[in-house]
C-alpha positions in Angstrom: 157.8 -337.8 -128.4 159.6 -337.1 -125.3 158.0 -333.7 -125.0 154.5 -335.2 -125.3 155.3 -337.7 -122.5 156.4 -334.9 -120.3 153.3 -332.9 -121.2 151.1 -335.7 -120.3 152.8 -336.3 -117.1 152.8 -332.4 -116.3 149.2 -332.5 -116.8 148.5 -335.6 -114.7 150.3 -333.9 -112.0 148.2 -331.0 -112.2 145.1 -332.9 -112.2 146.1 -334.7 -109.0 146.9 -331.4 -107.4 143.3 -330.1 -108.4 141.6 -333.3 -107.0 143.8 -332.6 -103.6 142.7 -329.2 -103.3 139.0 -330.1 -104.0 139.2 -332.7 -101.3 139.5 -330.1 -98.9 136.3 -328.6 -99.5 134.8 -331.3 -97.7 136.8 -330.3 -94.4 134.7 -329.5 -91.5 136.9 -326.5 -90.9 135.6 -323.3 -92.6 139.0 -322.0 -92.8 140.2 -325.0 -94.7 137.3 -324.8 -97.2 138.0 -321.1 -97.7 141.7 -321.8 -98.3 140.8 -324.4 -100.8 138.5 -322.1 -102.7 141.1 -319.6 -102.7 143.8 -322.1 -104.3 141.4 -323.0 -106.7 140.7 -319.5 -107.9 144.4 -319.0 -108.3 144.7 -321.9 -110.6 141.5 -320.5 -112.5 139.8 -322.4 -115.7 141.5 -325.9 -115.3 139.7 -326.2 -112.1 136.2 -325.9 -113.8 135.2 -329.6 -115.0 136.4 -331.0 -111.7 134.3 -328.4 -109.8 131.3 -329.1 -111.8 131.5 -332.9 -110.9 131.5 -331.8 -107.2 128.2 -329.8 -107.7 126.8 -333.3 -107.5 128.3 -334.8 -104.3 125.9 -335.9 -101.7 127.1 -333.2 -99.1 125.6 -329.9 -99.3 128.5 -328.0 -97.4 131.0 -329.3 -100.5 128.2 -328.6 -103.1 128.1 -325.0 -101.6 131.9 -324.8 -101.5 132.1 -326.0 -105.2 129.5 -323.5 -106.4 131.5 -320.6 -104.3 134.6 -321.7 -105.9 133.0 -321.7 -109.6 131.9 -318.1 -109.0 135.2 -316.8 -107.9 136.9 -318.5 -111.0 134.3 -316.8 -113.1 134.7 -319.1 -116.0 131.3 -318.9 -118.2 131.8 -322.5 -119.2 130.4 -323.3 -115.7 127.2 -321.5 -116.3 125.2 -324.4 -117.8 126.2 -326.6 -115.0 125.4 -324.0 -112.5 122.0 -323.6 -113.9 121.2 -327.2 -114.1 122.1 -327.4 -110.4 120.0 -324.5 -109.6 117.1 -326.4 -111.1 117.2 -329.3 -108.9 119.1 -327.8 -105.7 116.8 -327.8 -102.6 119.6 -326.8 -100.0 119.0 -323.2 -99.2 122.8 -322.5 -98.7 123.8 -324.2 -101.8 121.1 -322.2 -103.9 122.5 -319.0 -102.5 126.0 -320.0 -103.4 124.8 -320.7 -107.1 123.2 -317.5 -107.2 126.3 -315.8 -106.1 128.3 -317.7 -108.6 126.1 -316.7 -111.5 126.2 -313.1 -110.4 130.0 -313.2 -110.5 130.3 -314.7 -113.8 127.9 -312.3 -115.3 126.4 -314.3 -118.2 123.2 -313.1 -119.1 121.7 -316.5 -120.2 121.3 -316.9 -116.4 118.6 -314.4 -116.0 115.5 -316.3 -116.8 116.5 -319.0 -114.5 117.3 -316.4 -111.7 113.9 -314.7 -112.2 112.2 -318.2 -112.0 114.0 -318.9 -109.0 113.3 -315.6 -107.2 109.4 -316.0 -107.9 109.5 -319.5 -106.6 111.1 -318.4 -103.3 109.3 -318.9 -100.0 111.9 -317.2 -97.7 113.4 -313.8 -97.6 117.0 -315.3 -97.5 117.1 -316.8 -101.1 114.7 -314.1 -102.4 117.3 -311.6 -101.3 120.2 -313.4 -102.8 118.3 -313.9 -106.2 117.3 -310.1 -106.2 120.9 -309.1 -105.6 122.2 -311.4 -108.3 119.7 -309.9 -110.7 120.6 -306.4 -109.9 123.9 -307.2 -111.3 122.5 -307.9 -115.0 121.9 -304.8 -117.3 118.8 -305.0 -119.8 115.2 -304.7 -120.2 114.4 -308.4 -119.7 116.0 -308.4 -116.2 113.9 -305.0 -115.4 110.8 -306.7 -116.5 111.2 -309.8 -114.6 111.7 -307.9 -111.5 108.7 -305.6 -112.0 106.6 -309.0 -112.8 108.0 -310.2 -109.4 106.4 -307.5 -107.7 103.1 -308.9 -108.3 104.0 -311.8 -106.2 101.8 -312.4 -103.1 104.8 -313.3 -101.0 106.0 -310.0 -99.3 109.4 -311.4 -99.2 109.6 -311.8 -102.9 108.2 -308.3 -103.4 110.9 -306.9 -101.1 113.6 -308.8 -102.8 112.5 -307.6 -106.3 112.4 -303.9 -105.0 115.8 -304.3 -103.9 116.9 -305.6 -107.3 115.4 -302.6 -109.0 117.0 -300.4 -106.4 120.4 -301.7 -107.4 119.8 -301.2 -111.0 118.6 -297.5 -110.3 121.5 -296.7 -108.1 124.1 -298.3 -110.6 122.9 -296.0 -113.1 120.3 -297.9 -115.2 118.0 -295.3 -117.0 115.0 -297.6 -117.6 112.0 -295.4 -117.3 109.9 -297.9 -115.4 112.2 -298.1 -112.2 111.3 -294.7 -110.5 107.5 -294.9 -111.2 107.5 -298.6 -110.0 109.4 -297.7 -106.7 107.4 -294.7 -106.1 104.1 -297.0 -106.3 105.9 -299.4 -103.9 105.7 -296.5 -101.1 102.1 -297.7 -100.6 102.8 -301.5 -100.5 101.0 -303.3 -97.9 104.4 -304.8 -96.8 106.5 -302.7 -94.3 109.8 -303.9 -95.9 108.8 -303.4 -99.3 107.8 -299.7 -98.5 110.9 -299.3 -96.5 113.1 -300.7 -99.4 111.3 -298.3 -101.8 111.8 -295.1 -99.8 115.5 -296.0 -99.1 116.1 -296.3 -102.9 114.3 -293.1 -103.8 116.1 -291.3 -101.0 119.7 -292.4 -102.1 118.5 -291.7 -105.9 117.6 -288.2 -104.9 121.2 -287.2 -103.9 122.1 -286.7 -107.5 119.0 -286.8 -109.5 116.3 -285.0 -107.4 115.0 -283.4 -110.5 113.9 -286.9 -111.6 111.5 -287.3 -108.7 108.9 -284.4 -109.5 106.4 -286.8 -110.3 106.8 -288.7 -107.0 106.1 -285.5 -104.8 102.6 -286.7 -104.0 103.5 -290.4 -102.8 106.6 -289.0 -101.0 104.3 -286.6 -99.3 102.1 -289.6 -98.0 105.2 -291.6 -97.1 106.5 -288.6 -94.9 104.0 -290.0 -92.4 104.8 -293.5 -92.6 106.8 -294.3 -89.1 107.9 -297.8 -90.3 111.4 -298.3 -89.2 114.1 -300.3 -91.0 114.0 -304.2 -90.4 117.9 -304.2 -91.0 118.9 -301.8 -88.3 119.1 -298.7 -90.5 118.4 -295.5 -88.3 116.1 -294.0 -90.8 112.5 -294.5 -90.9 110.4 -294.4 -94.1 109.1 -291.0 -93.0 112.7 -289.6 -92.6 113.7 -290.9 -96.1 110.9 -289.3 -97.6 111.2 -286.2 -96.1 114.9 -286.0 -96.8 114.1 -286.8 -100.4 111.4 -284.1 -100.7 114.0 -281.4 -99.3 116.4 -282.3 -102.1 113.6 -282.0 -104.7 113.3 -278.5 -103.4 110.2 -277.3 -105.6 107.9 -274.9 -104.0 105.3 -277.6 -103.5 108.0 -280.0 -101.8 109.0 -277.3 -99.7 105.6 -276.7 -98.6 105.0 -280.4 -97.9 108.3 -280.4 -95.7 107.1 -277.3 -93.7 103.8 -278.7 -93.0 105.4 -281.9 -92.0 107.7 -280.1 -89.7 104.6 -278.2 -88.2 102.8 -281.4 -87.4 105.9 -283.0 -85.9 106.3 -279.6 -83.5 102.6 -279.9 -82.4 102.7 -283.6 -82.1 105.8 -283.1 -79.7 104.0 -280.2 -77.7 101.2 -282.4 -76.8 
């Protein structure tokens, strides 16, 4: 009986500690919020139910911090609550944190909701976050959803979906749809989409150039696309495509690269 009473007292004290730490999530000081998240992560799963309650508080910054903490704790029990919050949340920063949390937890039941959220995006910030999260989930359902998102009329959604596919490709996903899909995006009417596709194929060619033989024609056309990176990367679509062709190294790819260099020299001489 005494042991049971001691257990109850210990648990009550533990819950008071959790509530005290959670109260610091509402601090106006970002460092204090970060320290609170770190302490909650160190405590672990016993914080989950209390943090789920905080997902419904009125202050967006507190909801954002609570979602962040749930992601770092990475307890699957938080997934249903995070999905429910995502369905109603309108604050962009909070939606980002929820997507990030779902990525860290890694429960594949989140994929349909993340795909819906991606397709519903109207700005590049959230679209990038949802696509980044989707890039962490293996399986054909996720690939199918990202390929479908490329039909969006919104360029930011297409660019984000391309990033998601690129992440899968560069993480070793062998789904046969990814390379042809990214290759087709080299001619997308959105410059950011074209650059993402070129970057992905360029990086993929470092170790898998032999898998890009069917992409030579599209890479040849992309070699004359002067689009620069919107994110400060020093390589243009043209430079990325030419480097990929050089790695492919077939006689036809080498001939295309030679012609490209000759045209560049003539252009510089004029």
